[in-house]
C-alpha positions as CSV (number, residue, x, y, z in Angstrom):
1,X,-34.1,20.4,-29.7
2,X,-34.6,17.1,-29.5
3,X,-32.5,15.9,-32.8
4,X,-29.6,17.2,-31.2
5,X,-30.1,15.8,-27.9
6,X,-30.2,12.7,-29.1
7,X,-27.1,12.9,-31.5
8,X,-25.6,14.3,-28.5
9,X,-26.5,11.7,-26.5
10,X,-25.1,8.8,-29.3
11,X,-22.5,10.3,-28.8
12,X,-21.3,9.8,-25.7
13,X,-22.5,6.4,-26.0
14,X,-20.3,5.3,-28.4
15,X,-17.5,6.6,-26.9
16,X,-18.4,4.2,-23.4
17,X,-19.0,1.0,-26.0
18,X,-16.0,2.4,-27.8
19,X,-14.1,2.7,-23.7
20,X,-15.2,-0.5,-23.0
21,X,-14.6,-2.6,-25.3
22,X,-11.1,-1.8,-25.1
23,X,-10.3,-3.6,-22.1
24,X,-6.7,-4.6,-20.2
25,X,-5.3,-4.9,-23.9
26,X,-5.1,-1.4,-23.8
27,X,-3.3,-1.0,-20.0
28,X,-0.2,-3.1,-21.3
29,X,-0.1,-0.6,-24.7
30,X,-0.1,2.2,-22.9
31,X,3.0,1.3,-21.2
32,X,5.0,0.5,-24.3
33,X,4.1,3.8,-25.9
34,X,5.0,6.2,-23.2
35,X,8.7,6.0,-24.4
36,X,9.0,7.1,-28.3
37,X,11.5,5.2,-30.3
38,X,11.7,1.5,-30.6
39,X,11.8,-0.7,-28.0
40,X,15.3,-1.6,-27.7
41,X,16.1,-4.4,-24.4
42,X,13.8,-5.2,-21.9
43,X,14.8,-7.5,-19.1
44,X,12.6,-9.5,-16.9
45,X,12.7,-9.5,-13.2
46,X,10.7,-12.1,-10.6
47,X,8.4,-8.4,-10.1
48,X,8.3,-6.8,-13.4
49,X,10.2,-5.4,-16.4
50,X,12.5,-2.9,-17.5
51,X,11.6,-1.7,-20.7
52,X,14.7,0.4,-22.9
53,X,13.5,2.6,-26.2
54,X,15.7,4.8,-28.7
55,X,15.6,7.1,-30.6
56,X,18.4,8.5,-32.6
57,X,18.8,11.2,-29.9
58,X,17.4,9.8,-26.6
59,X,17.2,6.6,-24.5
60,X,13.8,6.6,-22.4
61,X,13.1,3.9,-19.9
62,X,10.7,2.0,-17.8
63,X,9.7,0.0,-14.7
64,X,7.1,-1.8,-15.4
65,X,5.1,-4.5,-12.8
66,X,4.0,-7.7,-13.5
67,X,1.0,-7.7,-11.3
68,X,0.1,-3.9,-11.1
69,X,-2.2,-2.9,-8.4
70,X,-0.8,-2.6,-4.8
71,X,1.6,1.0,-4.6
72,X,4.6,-0.9,-3.6
73,X,8.1,1.2,-3.8
74,X,9.0,1.2,-7.5
75,X,12.1,3.0,-9.5
76,X,14.4,3.4,-12.5
77,X,17.0,4.7,-13.1
78,X,18.6,6.3,-16.8
79,X,22.6,7.2,-16.7
80,X,24.6,8.0,-20.1
81,X,28.7,7.4,-20.5
82,X,29.7,10.9,-18.5
83,X,26.5,12.1,-17.5
84,X,23.8,12.4,-14.9
85,X,20.7,9.8,-14.4
86,X,17.8,10.6,-14.1
87,X,15.9,8.7,-11.7
88,X,12.1,7.9,-11.1
89,X,11.5,6.9,-7.6
90,X,8.2,6.3,-5.5
91,X,5.5,4.2,-4.7
92,X,3.4,3.6,-7.2
93,X,0.5,1.4,-8.9
94,X,1.3,-0.4,-12.3
95,X,5.0,2.0,-13.1
96,X,8.1,4.0,-12.4
97,X,8.9,6.4,-15.3
98,X,9.7,7.2,-18.0
99,X,12.5,8.7,-18.2
100,X,15.1,9.9,-20.6
101,X,17.9,11.4,-21.2
102,X,19.6,12.5,-24.4
103,X,22.1,9.8,-24.9
104,X,23.9,10.8,-28.7
105,X,26.5,8.8,-29.7
106,X,26.8,7.6,-25.8
107,X,26.3,4.2,-23.9
108,X,24.0,3.8,-21.5
109,X,23.0,1.5,-18.4
110,X,19.4,1.4,-17.1
111,X,18.1,-0.8,-13.5
112,X,14.7,-0.6,-11.9
113,X,13.6,-1.8,-9.1
114,X,10.0,-2.7,-7.7
115,X,8.8,-4.1,-3.7
116,X,13.3,-4.7,-3.6
117,X,14.0,-6.9,-6.2
118,X,15.9,-5.0,-9.4
119,X,17.1,-5.8,-12.0
120,X,20.7,-3.6,-13.7
121,X,22.0,-3.9,-17.2
122,X,25.9,-3.1,-17.7
123,X,26.9,-0.4,-20.6
124,X,24.3,-0.9,-23.5
125,X,23.4,0.5,-26.7
126,X,27.0,1.8,-27.4
């Protein structure tokens, strides 16, 4: 009985230690990994970055705040040529998105904004 309890306590402690050692770098990696595919384009602007990722058939985008923390208006939009835009808009602390569109053999355009500052790409990934 005591042996099982000790094993459980040690398992919980090891998880807590592992999580505490990862720190802020994990947040940055998590922001990059919410979209599948390879990074295709990153466009910086005053309050953040617009990140675009591509797989063979899909394109994914998100807007990431330069200074996460307070809630503010953020948005990300991704539109395939000839199709409807996928949009995520609201009051977020860290990022807007991800949004994904089917874009096999199609150009896309992406835009993002944080607290009134925005950026937009032209038609890319053609």
